[in-house]
N, CA, C and O atoms as a printed pandas DataFrame, in Angstrom:
     atom_number atom_name residue_name chain_id  residue_number  x_coord  y_coord  z_coord
0              1         N          MET        A               1   95.540  116.186  105.656
1              2        CA          MET        A               1   96.233  116.729  104.504
2              3         C          MET        A               1   97.197  115.673  103.966
3              4         O          MET        A               1   97.914  115.029  104.732
4              5         N          VAL        A               2   97.207  115.503  102.647
5              6        CA          VAL        A               2   98.079  114.527  101.994
6              7         C          VAL        A               2   99.495  115.092  101.954
7              8         O          VAL        A               2   99.688  116.230  101.527
8              9         N          PRO        A               3  100.498  114.309  102.396
9             10        CA          PRO        A               3  101.887  114.797  102.330
10            11         C          PRO        A               3  102.303  115.085  100.890
11            12         O          PRO        A               3  101.877  114.394   99.964
12            13         N          LYS        A               4  103.130  116.099  100.710
13            14        CA          LYS        A               4  103.563  116.477   99.360
14            15         C          LYS        A               4  104.266  115.334   98.646
15            16         O          LYS        A               4  104.245  115.264   97.418
16            17         N          SER        A               5  104.889  114.437   99.406
17            18        CA          SER        A               5  105.578  113.316   98.775
18            19         C          SER        A               5  104.607  112.378   98.065
19            20         O          SER        A               5  105.034  111.555   97.256
20            21         N          GLU        A               6  103.324  112.484   98.347
21            22        CA          GLU        A               6  102.321  111.657   97.692
22            23         C          GLU        A               6  101.597  112.400   96.563
23            24         O          GLU        A               6  100.791  111.801   95.851
24            25         N          TRP        A               7  101.874  113.680   96.395
25            26        CA          TRP        A               7  101.263  114.446   95.319
26            27         C          TRP        A               7  101.816  113.977   93.978
27            28         O          TRP        A               7  102.953  113.510   93.912
28            29         N          PRO        A               8  101.032  114.093   92.913
29            30        CA          PRO        A               8  101.574  113.809   91.578
30            31         C          PRO        A               8  102.570  114.904   91.179
31            32         O          PRO        A               8  102.508  116.030   91.671
32            33         N          CYS        A               9  103.474  114.551   90.291
33            34        CA          CYS        A               9  104.552  115.482   89.925
34            35         C          CYS        A               9  104.027  116.817   89.405
35            36         O          CYS        A               9  104.625  117.857   89.682
36            37         N          TRP        A              10  102.912  116.811   88.651
37            38        CA          TRP        A              10  102.416  118.077   88.083
38            39         C          TRP        A              10  101.893  119.020   89.159
39            40         O          TRP        A              10  101.873  120.232   88.950
40            41         N          GLU        A              11  101.473  118.496   90.300
41            42        CA          GLU        A              11  101.061  119.372   91.392
42            43         C          GLU        A              11  102.283  119.924   92.125
43            44         O          GLU        A              11  102.302  121.094   92.506
44            45         N          ILE        A              12  103.298  119.090   92.321
45            46        CA          ILE        A              12  104.526  119.545   92.978
46            47         C          ILE        A              12  105.200  120.616   92.130
47            48         O          ILE        A              12  105.655  121.633   92.653
48            49         N          MET        A              13  105.261  120.390   90.828
49            50        CA          MET        A              13  105.940  121.317   89.925
50            51         C          MET        A              13  105.040  122.468   89.480
51            52         O          MET        A              13  105.497  123.395   88.812
52            53         N          LYS        A              14  103.769  122.408   89.849
53            54        CA          LYS        A              14  102.792  123.442   89.499
54            55         C          LYS        A              14  102.676  123.626   87.980
55            56         O          LYS        A              14  102.644  124.749   87.477
56            57         N          CYS        A              15  102.615  122.503   87.268
57            58        CA          CYS        A              15  102.459  122.532   85.807
58            59         C          CYS        A              15  101.053  123.018   85.465
59            60         O          CYS        A              15  100.081  122.676   86.138
60            61         N          GLU        A              16  100.968  123.800   84.435
61            62        CA          GLU        A              16   99.693  124.343   83.992
62            63         C          GLU        A              16   99.353  123.829   82.602
63            64         O          GLU        A              16  100.182  123.897   81.695
64            65         N          GLY        A              17   98.164  123.325   82.431
65            66        CA          GLY        A              17   97.606  123.025   81.123
66            67         C          GLY        A              17   98.371  122.067   80.237
67            68         O          GLY        A              17   98.253  122.149   79.014
68            69         N          SER        A              18   99.132  121.183   80.792
69            70        CA          SER        A              18   99.873  120.232   79.963
70            71         C          SER        A              18   99.137  118.896   79.932
71            72         O          SER        A              18   99.622  117.887   80.443
72            73         N          GLU        A              19   97.965  118.915   79.327
73            74        CA          GLU        A              19   97.107  117.733   79.278
74            75         C          GLU        A              19   97.734  116.580   78.499
75            76         O          GLU        A              19   97.374  115.423   78.717
76            77         N          ASN        A              20   98.660  116.878   77.599
77            78        CA          ASN        A              20   99.323  115.833   76.827
78            79         C          ASN        A              20  100.520  115.237   77.558
79            80         O          ASN        A              20  101.217  114.385   77.006
80            81         N          CYS        A              21  100.761  115.662   78.761
81            82        CA          CYS        A              21  101.896  115.179   79.548
82            83         C          CYS        A              21  101.747  113.679   79.818
83            84         O          CYS        A              21  100.705  113.245   80.310
84            85         N          PRO        A              22  102.765  112.890   79.506
85            86        CA          PRO        A              22  102.688  111.445   79.751
86            87         C          PRO        A              22  102.474  111.102   81.228
87            88         O          PRO        A              22  101.831  110.097   81.534
88            89         N          ALA        A              23  102.993  111.903   82.135
89            90        CA          ALA        A              23  102.803  111.632   83.564
90            91         C          ALA        A              23  101.340  111.821   83.965
91            92         O          ALA        A              23  100.825  111.071   84.794
92            93         N          ARG        A              24  100.678  112.801   83.394
93            94        CA          ARG        A              24   99.247  112.999   83.675
94            95         C          ARG        A              24   98.410  111.873   83.088
95            96         O          ARG        A              24   97.382  111.495   83.650
96            97         N          GLN        A              25   98.850  111.346   81.970
97            98        CA          GLN        A              25   98.116  110.264   81.333
98            99         C          GLN        A              25   98.320  108.935   82.048
99           100         O          GLN        A              25   97.511  108.020   81.898
100          101         N          ARG        A              26   99.397  108.822   82.824
101          102        CA          ARG        A              26   99.699  107.593   83.565
102          103         C          ARG        A              26  100.008  107.936   85.025
103          104         O          ARG        A              26  101.138  107.739   85.474
104          105         N          PRO        A              27   99.033  108.440   85.764
105          106        CA          PRO        A              27   99.270  108.980   87.104
106          107         C          PRO        A              27   99.717  107.961   88.160
107          108         O          PRO        A              27  100.209  108.355   89.218
108          109         N          ASP        A              28   99.558  106.683   87.896
109          110        CA          ASP        A              28   99.963  105.674   88.876
110          111         C          ASP        A              28  101.425  105.266   88.743
111          112         O          ASP        A              28  101.908  104.420   89.495
112          113         N          GLU        A              29  102.128  105.867   87.786
113          114        CA          GLU        A              29  103.539  105.542   87.573
114          115         C          GLU        A              29  104.399  106.738   87.947
115          116         O          GLU        A              29  103.953  107.883   87.869
116          117         N          ASN        A              30  105.633  106.467   88.354
117          118        CA          ASN        A              30  106.572  107.550   88.659
118          119         C          ASN        A              30  106.940  108.283   87.378
119          120         O          ASN        A              30  107.180  107.658   86.345
120          121         N          CYS        A              31  106.983  109.595   87.447
121          122        CA          CYS        A              31  107.282  110.392   86.261
122          123         C          CYS        A              31  108.674  110.066   85.714
123          124         O          CYS        A              31  108.869  110.099   84.499
124          125         N          TRP        A              32  109.653  109.750   86.583
125          126        CA          TRP        A              32  110.994  109.432   86.113
126          127         C          TRP        A              32  111.037  108.086   85.381
127          128         O          TRP        A              32  111.871  107.894   84.496
128          129         N          ASP        A              33  110.152  107.160   85.740
129          130        CA          ASP        A              33  110.072  105.898   85.000
130          131         C          ASP        A              33  109.493  106.141   83.608
131          132         O          ASP        A              33  109.932  105.541   82.627
132          133         N          ILE        A              34  108.514  107.017   83.538
133          134        CA          ILE        A              34  107.920  107.375   82.243
134          135         C          ILE        A              34  108.948  108.111   81.385
135          136         O          ILE        A              34  109.074  107.841   80.191
136          137         N          ALA        A              35  109.677  109.038   81.996
137          138        CA          ALA        A              35  110.697  109.803   81.259
138          139         C          ALA        A              35  111.797  108.889   80.736
139          140         O          ALA        A              35  112.361  109.154   79.674
140          141         N          ALA        A              36  112.112  107.820   81.459
141          142        CA          ALA        A              36  113.147  106.883   81.005
142          143         C          ALA        A              36  112.727  106.160   79.726
143          144         O          ALA        A              36  113.573  105.738   78.939
144          145         N          GLU        A              37  111.428  106.021   79.526
145          146        CA          GLU        A              37  110.922  105.376   78.313
146          147         C          GLU        A              37  110.972  106.307   77.103
147          148         O          GLU        A              37  111.024  105.852   75.960
148          149         N          ILE        A              38  110.956  107.596   77.363
149          150        CA          ILE        A              38  110.975  108.597   76.300
150          151         C          ILE        A              38  112.436  108.955   76.054
151          152         O          ILE        A              38  113.103  109.491   76.938
152          153         N          ASP        A              39  112.912  108.672   74.903
153          154        CA          ASP        A              39  114.325  108.888   74.609
154          155         C          ASP        A              39  114.551  110.346   74.219
155          156         O          ASP        A              39  114.621  110.682   73.037
156          157         N          ASP        A              40  114.662  111.206   75.232
157          158        CA          ASP        A              40  114.887  112.626   74.977
158          159         C          ASP        A              40  115.943  113.164   75.941
159          160         O          ASP        A              40  116.679  112.391   76.554
160          161         N          TYR        A              41  116.013  114.466   76.071
161          162        CA          TYR        A              41  117.046  115.116   76.876
162          163         C          TYR        A              41  117.029  114.683   78.342
163          164         O          TYR        A              41  118.089  114.620   78.965
164          165         N          ARG        A              42  115.864  114.384   78.906
165          166        CA          ARG        A              42  115.797  113.984   80.313
166          167         C          ARG        A              42  116.624  112.743   80.567
167          168         O          ARG        A              42  117.353  112.652   81.555
168          169         N          ARG        A              43  116.501  111.799   79.670
169          170        CA          ARG        A              43  117.267  110.560   79.813
170          171         C          ARG        A              43  118.738  110.802   79.490
171          172         O          ARG        A              43  119.618  110.312   80.198
172          173         N          ALA        A              44  119.006  111.541   78.446
173          174        CA          ALA        A              44  120.383  111.784   78.024
174          175         C          ALA        A              44  121.193  112.516   79.090
175          176         O          ALA        A              44  122.373  112.223   79.282
176          177         N          PHE        A              45  120.565  113.465   79.782
177          178        CA          PHE        A              45  121.277  114.262   80.788
178          179         C          PHE        A              45  120.977  113.826   82.220
179          180         O          PHE        A              45  121.427  114.459   83.175
180          181         N          ASN        A              46  120.211  112.735   82.365
181          182        CA          ASN        A              46  119.885  112.192   83.689
182          183         C          ASN        A              46  119.259  113.256   84.591
183          184         O          ASN        A              46  119.564  113.334   85.781
184          185         N          ILE        A              47  118.393  114.061   84.015
185          186        CA          ILE        A              47  117.795  115.204   84.700
186          187         C          ILE        A              47  116.904  114.797   85.871
187          188         O          ILE        A              47  116.850  115.507   86.875
188          189         N          CYS        A              48  116.223  113.695   85.765
189          190        CA          CYS        A              48  115.263  113.312   86.799
190          191         C          CYS        A              48  115.907  113.161   88.177
191          192         O          CYS        A              48  115.274  113.463   89.188
192          193         N          LYS        A              49  117.143  112.702   88.228
193          194        CA          LYS        A              49  117.788  112.485   89.526
194          195         C          LYS        A              49  118.116  113.786   90.247
195          196         O          LYS        A              49  118.443  113.766   91.434
196          197         N          ASP        A              50  118.034  114.911   89.551
197          198        CA          ASP        A              50  118.226  116.224   90.165
198          199         C          ASP        A              50  116.907  116.938   90.435
199          200         O          ASP        A              50  116.896  118.030   91.002
200          201         N          CYS        A              51  115.814  116.336   90.039
201          202        CA          CYS        A              51  114.496  116.964   90.149
202          203         C          CYS        A              51  113.963  116.861   91.582
203          204         O          CYS        A              51  114.155  115.840   92.241
204          205         N          ILE        A              52  113.307  117.894   92.055
205          206        CA          ILE        A              52  112.751  117.911   93.413
206          207         C          ILE        A              52  111.695  116.821   93.585
207          208         O          ILE        A              52  111.543  116.298   94.689
208          209         N          VAL        A              53  110.974  116.470   92.549
209          210        CA          VAL        A              53  109.968  115.402   92.645
210          211         C          VAL        A              53  110.665  114.082   92.948
211          212         O          VAL        A              53  110.243  113.342   93.837
212          213         N          TYR        A              54  111.724  113.789   92.213
213          214        CA          TYR        A              54  112.491  112.554   92.426
214          215         C          TYR        A              54  113.067  112.538   93.845
215          216         O          TYR        A              54  112.966  111.535   94.552
216          217         N          LEU        A              55  113.662  113.641   94.246
217          218        CA          LEU        A              55  114.263  113.717   95.588
218          219         C          LEU        A              55  113.220  113.602   96.691
219          220         O          LEU        A              55  113.467  112.976   97.722
220          221         N          LEU        A              56  112.069  114.197   96.477
221          222        CA          LEU        A              56  111.000  114.163   97.468
222          223         C          LEU        A              56  110.452  112.754   97.647
223          224         O          LEU        A              56  110.103  112.354   98.758
224          225         N          LYS        A              57  110.377  112.004   96.556
225          226        CA          LYS        A              57  109.779  110.678   96.606
226          227         C          LYS        A              57  110.795  109.555   96.855
227          228         O          LYS        A              57  110.404  108.417   97.114
228          229         N          ALA        A              58  112.077  109.861   96.781
229          230        CA          ALA        A              58  113.111  108.841   96.964
230          231         C          ALA        A              58  113.165  108.367   98.418
231          232         O          ALA        A              58  112.938  109.135   99.353
232          233         N          ASP        A              59  113.470  107.092   98.573
233          234        CA          ASP        A              59  113.583  106.527   99.917
234          235         C          ASP        A              59  114.841  106.997  100.641
235          236         O          ASP        A              59  114.842  107.130  101.865
236          237         N          ASN        A              60  115.886  107.242   99.906
237          238        CA          ASN        A              60  117.160  107.620  100.518
238          239         C          ASN        A              60  117.697  108.912   99.902
239          240         O          ASN        A              60  118.766  108.920   99.290
240          241         N          SER        A              61  116.969  109.970  100.063
241          242        CA          SER        A              61  117.342  111.255   99.492
242          243         C          SER        A              61  118.537  111.853  100.225
243          244         O          SER        A              61  118.717  111.638  101.424
244          245         N          VAL        A              62  119.341  112.601   99.495
245          246        CA          VAL        A              62  120.474  113.288  100.102
246          247         C          VAL        A              62  120.025  114.530  100.870
247          248         O          VAL        A              62  120.791  115.096  101.650
248          249         N          LEU        A              63  118.782  114.947  100.646
249          250        CA          LEU        A              63  118.240  116.107  101.342
250          251         C          LEU        A              63  117.347  115.662  102.495
251          252         O          LEU        A              63  116.662  114.642  102.413
252          253         N          SER        A              64  117.367  116.438  103.560
253          254        CA          SER        A              64  116.468  116.156  104.681
254          255         C          SER        A              64  115.068  116.638  104.325
255          256         O          SER        A              64  114.885  117.407  103.380
256          257         N          LYS        A              65  114.088  116.181  105.087
257          258        CA          LYS        A              65  112.705  116.634  104.856
258          259         C          LYS        A              65  112.612  118.144  105.033
259          260         O          LYS        A              65  111.881  118.809  104.298
260          261         N          GLN        A              66  113.337  118.685  105.989
261          262        CA          GLN        A              66  113.325  120.127  106.224
262          263         C          GLN        A              66  113.911  120.874  105.016
263          264         O          GLN        A              66  113.367  121.897  104.600
264          265         N          GLU        A              67  115.005  120.371  104.458
265          266        CA          GLU        A              67  115.605  121.013  103.287
266          267         C          GLU        A              67  114.649  120.970  102.091
267          268         O          GLU        A              67  114.521  121.946  101.351
268          269         N          MET        A              68  113.989  119.844  101.915
269          270        CA          MET        A              68  113.032  119.740  100.813
270          271         C          MET        A              68  111.855  120.685  101.011
271          272         O          MET        A              68  111.366  121.277  100.049
272          273         N          GLN        A              69  111.402  120.829  102.241
273          274        CA          GLN        A              69  110.304  121.744  102.525
274          275         C          GLN        A              69  110.700  123.181  102.179
275          276         O          GLN        A              69  109.902  123.930  101.616
276          277         N          ILE        A              70  111.918  123.555  102.514
277          278        CA          ILE        A              70  112.409  124.903  102.195
278          279         C          ILE        A              70  112.435  125.103  100.680
279          280         O          ILE        A              70  112.023  126.152  100.185
280          281         N          ILE        A              71  112.920  124.095   99.941
281          282        CA          ILE        A              71  112.963  124.184   98.477
282          283         C          ILE        A              71  111.557  124.340   97.914
283          284         O          ILE        A              71  111.326  125.178   97.042
284          285         N          LEU        A              72  110.622  123.544   98.404
285          286        CA          LEU        A              72  109.241  123.626   97.908
286          287         C          LEU        A              72  108.615  124.976   98.238
287          288         O          LEU        A              72  107.879  125.532   97.423
288          289         N          GLU        A              73  108.898  125.504   99.413
289          290        CA          GLU        A              73  108.381  126.830   99.761
290          291         C          GLU        A              73  108.968  127.894   98.842
291          292         O          GLU        A              73  108.250  128.791   98.400
292          293         N          GLN        A              74  110.265  127.804   98.549
293          294        CA          GLN        A              74  110.905  128.763   97.647
294          295         C          GLN        A              74  110.330  128.634   96.239
295          296         O          GLN        A              74  110.128  129.635   95.551
296          297         N          LYS        A              75  110.072  127.414   95.820
297          298        CA          LYS        A              75  109.462  127.201   94.496
298          299         C          LYS        A              75  108.101  127.873   94.434
299          300         O          LYS        A              75  107.761  128.496   93.428
300          301         N          SER        A              76  107.323  127.753   95.493
301          302        CA          SER        A              76  106.005  128.405   95.536
302          303         C          SER        A              76  106.167  129.909   95.455
303          304         O          SER        A              76  105.411  130.579   94.751
304          305         N          THR        A              77  107.137  130.444   96.164
305          306        CA          THR        A              77  107.388  131.882   96.145
306          307         C          THR        A              77  107.762  132.335   94.738
307          308         O          THR        A              77  107.273  133.360   94.261
308          309         N          CYS        A              78  108.627  131.572   94.077
309          310        CA          CYS        A              78  109.036  131.913   92.714
310          311         C          CYS        A              78  107.863  131.841   91.756
311          312         O          CYS        A              78  107.722  132.698   90.884
312          313         N          THR        A              79  107.017  130.831   91.908
313          314        CA          THR        A              79  105.847  130.681   91.043
314          315         C          THR        A              79  104.900  131.852   91.224
315          316         O          THR        A              79  104.385  132.394   90.247
316          317         N          LEU        A              80  104.668  132.245   92.469
317          318        CA          LEU        A              80  103.785  133.380   92.732
318          319         C          LEU        A              80  104.363  134.667   92.159
319          320         O          LEU        A              80  103.627  135.490   91.615
320          321         N          ALA        A              81  105.670  134.846   92.277
321          322        CA          ALA        A              81  106.313  136.050   91.736
322          323         C          ALA        A              81  106.178  136.095   90.219
323          324         O          ALA        A              81  105.933  137.161   89.654
324          325         N          GLN        A              82  106.334  134.952   89.553
325          326        CA          GLN        A              82  106.207  134.902   88.099
326          327         C          GLN        A              82  104.789  135.224   87.666
327          328         O          GLN        A              82  104.588  135.851   86.626
328          329         N          GLU        A              83  103.799  134.801   88.452
329          330        CA          GLU        A              83  102.403  135.072   88.105
330          331         C          GLU        A              83  102.104  136.571   88.198
331          332         O          GLU        A              83  101.208  137.061   87.510
332          333         N          MET        A              84  102.831  137.293   89.027
333          334        CA          MET        A              84  102.587  138.715   89.211
334          335         C          MET        A              84  103.182  139.546   88.080
335          336         O          MET        A              84  102.793  140.697   87.885
336          337         N          ILE        A              85  104.112  138.978   87.341
337          338        CA          ILE        A              85  104.786  139.718   86.266
338          339         C          ILE        A              85  103.866  139.863   85.074
339          340         O          ILE        A              85  104.251  140.457   84.066
């Protein structure tokens, strides 16, 4: 099984149908590097550094692997709950 830290951002975030997403179009690049090139709210508010994808892939994350696993499990639970609505 491939570790989640190696998954592309759209799989971690469970994005649906966003074929025009720049990260999907350039899968070999980090999504935060792509977002830095796009001059929008992500760059203005430095959102990527708070994103679970960034934290999961960072070499020196402030969160432990166990904490990140809990967050990802909760995200899955929230996604499943939203699908049921």
